[in-house]
N, C-alpha and C positions, 0 to 999 in steps of 0.2 A: 453538625455537635463540636463546643470543646474541643483540643485533649483535655481538660482537666475532668473533665464530666468523661470519658472514657473506664467499664472499669472490669475488670477478666472475663473472661469467654465473651465479650462482644468481638462480632464479627465486624472490619470492618475494609481496609483498601488500603494499604502499603502502598509509597511509589521507589520501587528499587529501581536507579537509574535513568530510565527511560519508560521501565514496563511500570502498571500496577494492576499489584496481586494480589487476591481474594485472602484476609490472613485473619486468624484469630488472638485474643490475644490472650493472652496464659502469666502473665503478671506488670502486676507496675511498678516501677524503678528510678526514682531518683530523677522522675521525667523526664525518661522513657521509658518505651515499655517492650518485652521480652512479647517477642507473635511468634506464634509457628500456623505455616502457610499449607497448600493442604496436600503435596506430597512432606509433609511430617518433621519439614527441619525448622528448624529454628533458630532468629535471628529478634540479637537489637532495630528499635527505628528509634526517631525523635518525632514524630508527627502521623497522625494517620488520620484517614477522610472516613468518618459511617456512614454508608452511604439511608439517606432516607427511608425512610419503613415509613410504605401502602399505607391506608387505612384500611378500616373494614368493605369502607364500597366498592373501594378500588380494588383491591382484590376480590371482589366477586365476576365484578365486570371480567378482568383481564384474565380470559380462558390461561393463557404463558405468557408466562408475566418473564421480562429480564431477566438472564442471568444477574449475579449480583456484582460481579468485577465487567464489563461491558467492557473492555477498550475500543474506541470508534480507533478503523486503520486508516490510515494516508492509500487513497487512491495511489493506486499503482498509474505509476508513469509509462505510456506505449517507449518502447523502444520508433530508435529514425526509420528502422524497417518495418515493425509492425506498421507505425502512420503512413511510410510512403503507401505503405499497399495499403490500407483505410483511403488516404485520401487516393487514389489512382484506379479502386470499387467503384468514385463517385459520378468522376471520368468518362466521355462517350470510351466506349468500343474500339481497341486500333491505335487511343493515345498514344504518343511514344512521345518520350521527355528524357534527356541528360541526366546524370546525376544531383547536377547544378541546381537543377528544373524541378528535378522531383524531391528534393530540399525546400526548399520554396515553394512549393506544392504545400506539403504540409504544413511551414511555419504562419502560409499565408488561410489556410482552414481551419488552424490553431490545435495538430494535433503536437506539435512537437516543439520545443517550446529551445534556444541554441544556448548549448552549456558550455561556452568559451574557446571550444572546442578550436581549434584553428582550423582542421583538414574535414569536414563534415561530409565533407562529398569521398570522399578517398575513406572514408570507412563506409557509408552505403555500397559504394561500388564493391569493397572487399566480403562485408554482407549479402550481396547480391551474387555474385560470384561462391561466393561458399553457400547456398542455397540451393544452387546451377549444377551445384561439382557435387551434394550429398543426397537432393532430393529425388527421384521420380517424374514427380508435377512437380518444380517450382513454383513460385507466387506470379516472379518478376520477372521474365524471360527479356533475353536481346531480342532488337529488332531489325527488319529489315536493313533498315538505319544506321551508316555506322555513327557508336559509341549512344546508340540511345535505347531509349529498353521499355517493357512492358507489360499489363497483366500475362500469366501467363492459358 
């Protein structure tokens, strides 16, 4: 719906920074809108989006309609350590690899993308060491082979 067709009392979506929030229009002033969010805060915005209203037949078919202002959350990326744990779970039991091989395995399986950091192997080693020193049952432990790690 175009901004000029929005009237007082209309429920709409306002973009604030990277967030989209549900608002109610309480005044129209010189091409901008005075709106109130669900928490009761009032502020001015220049552009609004009105979500499409479902037709009566769609309302009957949909038992649980989606929230008015559903925002798609980006998929959370795995940390290097979590990616390595997941990658090792797909390997044969007792597989022992060094940190460079573990990073390559996670990248090869598409679980982690290199970020441009210069020393991901050292970061992984630190994460393994930290989990071994703080958890009773660490997920990755040192292998009998020097410099190698395996699932715990």
